[in-house]
C-alpha positions as CSV (number, residue, x, y, z in Angstrom):
1,M,46.5,-24.7,-55.2
2,K,46.8,-25.7,-51.3
3,I,49.2,-22.3,-51.5
4,K,46.9,-19.9,-53.2
5,S,44.5,-20.9,-51.0
6,S,46.1,-20.6,-47.9
7,L,46.6,-16.8,-49.0
8,L,43.1,-15.9,-49.7
9,V,42.2,-17.1,-46.4
10,F,45.2,-15.2,-45.0
11,S,44.0,-12.1,-47.1
12,L,40.5,-12.0,-45.5
13,V,41.1,-13.1,-41.9
14,L,44.6,-11.3,-41.6
15,L,43.8,-7.7,-41.2
16,G,41.0,-4.8,-41.8
17,A,39.8,-3.9,-45.3
18,C,42.2,-2.1,-47.7
19,S,42.6,1.2,-47.3
20,N,45.2,3.9,-47.8
21,P,46.9,5.7,-44.9
22,T,45.6,8.5,-43.4
23,A,47.5,11.5,-42.4
24,Y,47.7,12.5,-38.6
25,Q,44.8,14.1,-37.9
26,V,43.9,17.4,-35.4
27,N,41.0,16.2,-33.4
28,P,40.8,13.3,-34.6
29,K,36.6,11.4,-33.8
30,P,36.8,7.6,-34.5
31,D,33.4,7.4,-33.0
32,E,31.0,9.5,-35.6
33,P,30.2,7.6,-38.9
34,T,30.6,9.6,-41.9
35,E,27.1,8.9,-43.2
36,Q,24.2,8.2,-40.6
37,Q,23.8,4.7,-41.1
38,E,27.8,3.4,-41.0
39,V,28.5,1.7,-37.8
40,P,31.2,4.0,-36.1
41,E,34.8,3.4,-36.3
42,S,35.8,2.4,-33.2
43,Q,33.4,-0.9,-33.4
44,Q,34.7,-1.9,-36.7
45,E,36.4,-5.0,-36.3
46,D,39.4,-3.6,-37.7
47,Y,39.4,-1.0,-35.9
48,M,43.2,0.1,-34.6
49,R,44.3,-4.0,-35.2
50,I,47.8,-4.9,-35.6
51,L,47.6,-8.1,-36.3
52,G,44.5,-10.6,-35.3
53,D,43.1,-9.7,-32.1
54,L,46.0,-7.4,-31.2
55,R,45.2,-3.7,-31.4
56,W,47.3,-0.8,-30.8
57,D,45.1,0.6,-28.3
58,K,45.1,-2.9,-26.5
59,Y,48.2,-3.0,-25.8
60,I,49.6,0.3,-24.3
61,S,52.1,-1.0,-21.6
62,A,54.8,-3.5,-21.0
63,S,52.6,-5.2,-18.6
64,D,49.8,-5.8,-21.5
65,W,52.0,-7.6,-23.5
66,V,53.7,-9.5,-20.8
67,R,50.4,-10.4,-19.2
68,D,49.0,-12.3,-22.7
69,F,52.6,-13.8,-23.7
70,P,54.0,-14.7,-20.3
71,K,56.5,-17.7,-21.9
72,C,57.6,-15.4,-24.4
73,L,58.2,-11.8,-23.1
74,K,59.9,-9.8,-20.2
75,R,59.6,-6.3,-19.2
76,E,62.8,-4.8,-19.3
77,R,64.5,-1.3,-18.1
78,N,65.8,0.3,-21.4
79,P,69.1,2.1,-20.5
80,V,68.9,4.7,-23.1
81,H,66.5,6.2,-20.7
82,Q,67.2,5.6,-17.4
83,D,65.9,7.8,-14.5
84,F,67.9,9.5,-12.0
85,G,67.5,10.9,-8.6
86,E,64.5,9.3,-6.9
87,N,63.6,7.6,-10.2
88,S,66.9,5.7,-10.4
89,G,66.9,2.2,-10.6
90,K,63.4,1.6,-11.1
91,I,62.2,-0.1,-14.1
92,R,60.7,2.0,-17.2
93,E,58.1,0.4,-19.1
94,D,60.0,1.7,-21.9
95,V,60.9,-1.8,-23.6
96,V,59.7,-5.8,-23.9
97,R,62.7,-8.3,-24.6
98,P,62.5,-12.0,-25.5
99,I,62.6,-14.3,-22.1
100,D,66.6,-15.7,-22.4
101,D,65.4,-19.2,-22.4
102,D,62.1,-19.4,-24.7
103,K,61.5,-23.2,-25.3
104,N,58.1,-22.7,-23.6
105,C,57.4,-20.2,-25.6
106,T,54.5,-20.6,-28.1
107,P,53.6,-19.3,-31.3
108,F,50.2,-17.7,-31.4
109,T,48.5,-18.6,-35.6
110,V,46.8,-15.7,-37.7
111,G,45.6,-16.4,-40.9
112,G,47.4,-20.1,-41.4
113,I,51.0,-18.2,-40.1
114,N,52.3,-19.0,-37.1
115,F,54.1,-15.7,-35.3
116,Y,56.0,-15.3,-32.3
117,V,56.8,-11.6,-30.5
118,V,60.5,-11.1,-30.2
119,Y,60.6,-7.1,-29.7
120,V,58.0,-4.7,-28.3
121,G,59.2,-1.1,-28.0
122,L,56.9,1.6,-26.2
123,D,57.3,5.4,-25.7
124,K,55.3,8.1,-24.0
125,N,51.8,8.9,-24.2
126,S,50.0,11.3,-22.6
127,G,46.3,10.1,-24.0
128,T,46.6,6.7,-23.0
129,K,45.5,5.5,-19.8
130,T,48.6,4.0,-18.6
131,G,50.8,7.1,-20.1
132,F,52.5,4.8,-22.6
133,M,52.1,3.6,-26.4
134,T,53.5,0.8,-28.1
135,T,55.6,2.0,-31.2
136,N,57.0,-0.8,-32.8
137,I,56.1,-5.0,-32.5
138,D,59.0,-7.4,-34.6
139,F,57.1,-10.8,-35.1
140,R,59.2,-14.4,-35.5
141,I,57.9,-16.2,-38.6
142,P,60.0,-19.4,-38.1
143,D,58.5,-21.4,-41.2
144,N,60.6,-19.7,-44.1
145,S,57.3,-20.6,-46.6
146,Q,55.3,-18.9,-44.0
147,Y,57.2,-15.8,-43.9
148,R,57.4,-16.0,-47.7
149,A,53.3,-15.9,-48.0
150,F,53.0,-13.3,-45.0
151,E,55.4,-10.9,-46.7
152,A,53.4,-11.7,-50.2
153,A,49.8,-11.3,-48.8
154,I,51.2,-7.7,-47.4
155,K,52.3,-6.9,-50.2
156,K,49.1,-7.5,-52.6
157,K,46.8,-6.0,-49.7
158,Y,48.4,-2.9,-49.1
159,E,50.1,-0.3,-51.4
160,L,53.6,0.8,-50.6
161,N,53.4,4.6,-48.9
162,V,55.6,6.7,-50.0
163,D,55.4,9.1,-47.6
164,E,56.2,7.0,-44.8
165,S,59.1,5.3,-46.4
166,E,60.8,8.3,-47.2
167,K,60.8,9.0,-43.6
168,T,62.1,5.7,-42.4
169,N,64.3,4.9,-44.8
170,V,62.5,1.3,-45.0
171,P,59.8,0.0,-47.2
172,L,56.5,0.4,-46.2
173,Y,53.2,-1.3,-46.8
174,C,50.1,0.4,-44.9
175,S,46.6,-0.6,-43.5
176,K,44.8,2.5,-42.4
177,Y,46.1,1.6,-38.8
178,T,49.2,-0.4,-39.3
179,C,52.6,-0.1,-42.0
180,W,54.7,-3.5,-41.5
181,N,58.3,-3.7,-42.9
182,G,58.8,-7.4,-43.4
183,S,57.3,-8.6,-40.3
184,T,57.9,-5.4,-38.3
185,A,55.0,-3.4,-37.4
186,T,54.7,0.3,-36.4
187,P,51.0,2.5,-36.2
188,T,50.4,4.6,-39.0
189,A,50.4,8.6,-38.0
190,Y,46.2,8.3,-38.0
191,T,46.3,5.7,-35.0
192,I,49.1,8.0,-33.0
193,S,46.5,10.5,-33.8
194,L,43.6,8.7,-32.0
195,L,45.9,7.5,-29.3
196,D,47.0,11.1,-28.6
197,K,44.0,12.6,-28.4
198,V,44.9,16.0,-28.1
199,A,42.2,18.8,-27.8
200,V,43.1,21.6,-30.3
201,N,41.9,25.4,-30.7
202,S,43.7,25.5,-33.9
203,S,41.5,28.9,-34.0
204,E,43.9,30.7,-31.6
205,F,46.6,29.5,-33.6
């Protein structure tokens, strides 16, 4: 009974209301409610939620991650994307890796599950104020029982997104803002369109 109770609380607290992923949108307007009395999307509790208080629009640089998880993560230049010329040798905010000696790294708890952030991938995005966006986060759940409960809760709460799964060749269970493969989170196409903020005049195409 304890397991069922934990899963129920976990499902209610962990992520927002269940909804099918929305495709990439041109000129997305999250602040406009679909009906006059509805709360604007950007003011809703689950807006761009990754996990708990973590949000795609709040973690848009390596510095954001290292600031909030200083005992667990460090900035590192991705050697595959090294700059040359005058930028040679400068740190690029491409990758956030775990600190080698992570004995002081403490987990954060969401919905009764203990998580560690062990890897963060970033990419350039001209739509954000930092010029970057988070593209994937690897969470570690050390307790096997908690990992199984987390995976079961995600699969129960969200449907398998066939289109996204075919693109990546891995099964992805997606909310409106986040897709999960095990304990790895990636933004949905809709989330990326919100971060891109590209103004398009399609009448000229």
